[in-house]
N, C-alpha and C positions, 0 to 999 in steps of 0.2 A: 881844715886848718882855721884856727880862730883869727879873724882879722879885726882891725879897730872898729869897723862898723858893727860887728857883733857885740863888742863891749859897750858901744854907745847905746845900742838897742836894749841891752841888758840893764844899763843904768836907767834908761827911760822907763822900762817896765817895772823896775824896782821902785822908782819914784811913784809910778801909778799905783802899785800895790800898797805902798805906805799911805797914800792919799785915800785909797778905797777903804782901808782898815780904819782910818781916822773918820771917814764918813759914817761908819757904823755907830759912832758915838753921838751923832747928831740925832736929835729926837724929831719925829714927824717926817712924813714922806716928802712934803715940799722942800724941807731943809736938806734932806738927803739927796734929792734930785739936784738941788742947786749946788751942793758941794761936789757931787759926782760928775756933773756936766763938764767941768774943766778937765777931768781925767779922760773922758771920752774924746774931747778935743785934742788933748796932748798926744795920746797914742795914735790918733788919726793923722795929726800933723807929722808925727815921726815916720810913719810909713809913706806919707805922700812926698816927703823930701828925699826919698831914696834915689840912688843912682838908677838910671833906666836899664843898666845891665844887671840889676839885682831882681831876680824873678824871671822865669822863662817867658811869661806872657805879658810882661809890662810893656814892651815895645809894641806888641800887637794891639793892646788896648789904647795906647797913645796914638797909634795910627788910626784906629777907629774914631777916636775923638777928633783928630785933625781932618780926617776925610770920611765922614759918616756915609756919604752917598755911595762909596765903594762897597759898603757892607749891607745895604738895604735889602738885597735879594735873599739873604740867608740868615741875617741876625734878627732877633726878636724885635717886634715893633716898639714896645714900650721902652726898650733900651735905646734904640735909635732916636726916638722922640725925646727921651731924657737928655741925651748928650747934645741934641740940637738946642734944647732949651738952655742947657748949661753954657753953650757957646755964645748965647746972647749976653751972658754975664762976663765970661772970660774965655779966651781960646788957649790960655796957658795950660800946659799938661799937668803941672803940679796942682793947679786948682781943681782939675778934673779928678786926680788921684785923691785929693783931700775930700772932695765932695762925695766920692764913691765910698771911701773908708768911713767918713763921718756918718753917713746915712746908715750904712750897714751896722756899724758899732752902736749907734744910738738905738736902732731897732732891737738889737740884742739886749742892750742894757734895759730898755723900757720893758721888754718881755720878762727879764729877770725881776724887775721891780713890780710888775703886775703879779707875778707868782708869789714872791716873798720879798717885800720891800726892805725888811730888816737884814736880809742877806744879799741883796742885789749888788752892793758895792764889792763885797768880798768875792761873790761869784764872778763879777766882771773882771776883777783882778786875776782870778784863776784862768778866765777866758784869755786874757792878754798873755798869760804865761804858758798857754798850751799851744800845741801845733796848729789847731784849727784857726786861731787868730791870724797867724802868718799866712796860712793857706788862703783864707777868704779875702785878705787885704792885699796880698802880693801876687798870688798865683792865679786864682780864678775869681775875678771881681764880679762878673755877671752872675755866676753860679752862687757866689758868696752872698750877694744881696738877695737872690731868690731863696736861698736856704734860710737866711735871717727872717724873711717874711713867713716862710713855712713854720719856723720855730715860734714866732709871735702868734701866728694863727692857731697853732696847736695849744699854746698856753691860754689863749682866749677860750678855746673849746673846752679845755679842762677846767678852768676856773669859773667860767660864766656860762658855758654851754650854748654860746651864741653861734649857731651854725652860719648865719648870714655873714657875720664878721669873719668867720673862718674862711668861707668861700671867697669873700671879697679880697682878703689878703692873699689867699692861695692863687687866685686868678692874677692878681698883681704880680706875684712871684713868677708865674708862668709867662708874663709879658717880658720879663728880664731873662729867664732861662726856662726852656720847655720842661726840664726835669721836675720843676715845681708842680706841674700838672700831674705827673705820675705820683708824686708824693701826696697831692691832694686827693686823688682818686683812691689811693691806697688807704690813707688815714680815714677818709669818709666811709669807706667800706668796713674798716676795722672798728666797729663799735665795741670797745673793751670795758664798758662800765660794769659788766658782770661776767662771771666765768662762762655762763651759758652763751651770752652774746659773743664773747671772745672766741669760743669754740665754733660758733656759726660763722663768724667773720673769717676765722682761719680756713675753714672749709671753702668758703666762697673765694678767698684769695688764692688758695691752692688751685682751684678749678680755673680761675682767671689766668693764673700763671701758665698752667698747662695749655690752655687754649692759645695763649700768646705764642708759646714756643711751637705749637702745631701750625698756627696760621702764618707765622713769620716767613717761612720758606716761600709761600705763595706770593708774598708782597715784596720780597727782597729785591726783585728786579727794579722796582720804582725807587728803592733806596740805594741803588748802586753808587752814586756819588759819595754818600755817607759811609758806606762799607769800604770804599776805596780809601777814604781819609782815615778810617779806623785802621786799615791794614798798614798804611804809611806810619801811623803813630806806633803801632806794634813793632814795626821794623826799627824805628828810632829808639824806642824803649829797650828793645832786646839788644841792640848794639851798644847801649850805654851812653848814647849821645844826649839823653835827658837824665837829670839827677833823679827824677821820679821813675826809677827803673821798675820793671815788672816783677816786683818782689811779692811774696805771699804775705809776709807780716812786716810791719813797721812799728816803731816805738809808740805811735799814737794809738795803735790797735790794742795796746796793753791797758789803756785807760778804762775801757769797759769792765775789765776785771776788778778795778777799784770800785766802780759803780755797783757791780753785782755783789762784791764783798760788803759794801756799806748797806745795800738793800737787805742782804741776808742777816746782818747783825741788828739792823734797826727796823725790820719789817713790822713788828708788832706795834711800834710807836709811830709809824707813819700815818699821816692823815689820809682821808679818802682821796683828796685831790692829788696828793703825792704818789699814792699807789697807782692812780689812774694815769698820771704822767709817766710813771715807770713802765706801765704796760704799753703806752704809745711809743716810748723809747725802744722797747723790745721789738715792737712791730717794725719800726724803722730799721733796726739792726737786721731783722729777718729779710727785709727788702734789699738791704745792702748785700746780704749774703747771697741772694739770688744772682747778683751781678759780680760776684767775687772774682770770677775768672776773666772779667772784662776790664782790662787795664784802663780803658778810656772812661768808664762810668763808675768804677768801684768806689773811689774816694768821693766822687761827686754825689752819688746816691747816699753815701754815708753822712754827708755834711749836716743835715738838720739834726740827726741824732747826736753827732759830734758836738754841735752847739749846745745841746742840753747837758752835756757831761759836766761842765764847770758848775752848773747850778746844783746838780746832784752831789758833787764832791763837797761844795760849800755846805749843803744841807746836812750831809752825813757827818762831816767834820764837826759841825756845830752840835749835833746830837751827842757825839762821843765826848767832846770837850765842852762840858756844860758851864764851867766857871768862866767868867768873862776874861780874867787875866790869862788863864790857861788857854782859852780859845785864841786870844790875841797873839800869844807867843807861839803856840802850836800851829795856828793858821798861817802866820807869817813864815814860819820855818817850812811848812809844806809848800807855800807859794814860792818861796825862794828856791827850793829844790826843783820844783817844776820849771821855773823860769830858767834856771841854770842848765838843766837838761835839755830844754827845748831850744834855747838860743845859742848856747855854747857847744852843744854836742850834736843835736839833731839838725839845727838850722844850717850850719855850714855845708852839710851834705844834701840839703833839700832846698827849700824856698829862699833861704838867705845866701844862696850861692850865686856868684857872678857868672854870667853866661857870655 
């Protein structure tokens, strides 16, 4: 059921989309960054002012922020250190939610700007209108920040080939959520710059995955606490006590079909860096598919790939709608449709639900 809060969020995202489209008219990267920064602040403030009952994990993260010492034994070190530093500035929960959202969203935006500065604003608008924005800003904050760092690291690897920067950001992501380390190892092994290397990488990854499944039973005893928590989560998900029920397909899983359709139509006109990023995106989708039956990890493993999708959608839409006026009208219509579907239809049943 649509509540006033959903309409408020829809209006805020609508304003952000208009501002992002306006930023495309500004010439020069510094000017575009200057115009787009208030948009990043606006949407980050919007999610930080939410009711603590909105989002299944909001109360847990606020408890972590209020009492970090209770979580030191099993929460990543960088995350605990970060919230301790933030508490020197303010102990207010809203400040923490804003700082977390702003850093995540800024990393995403700067990654888009690094890859294609002329489309970064529009890509960020589509990001705000898509399910992934609400997932990383309301549901899984730590994992969202880690995924944003993996996204930025991958964009650096694709555009500049700087492996040191890639691993630095990937390790930073692992400090906030361990899943980033798995992404980093997977992506570093998947050298997709040529078809031959892609084939070699695929073989190595398949062997590594097979070894993991063979070895896991022998080390599962040491992971008993985590397995127990996973079984509890499965129980809650199966009984419908969480909105994120254990369903095979969800609306956000249809977005890759749009990406593949755009890639199919525009493949010949894609630049080398765009093709390479598409290969890495496909590699991340394959990794997510490995965890498809695992309700605890499925969407979390998918996150870095999901963060790439708004960038691809903006890129392909621009290629199809070449005229500026047509792109402005068609782009805003596409953005408006996605925002309405996400916030007014998908949102009330998922992360924008009150618990």
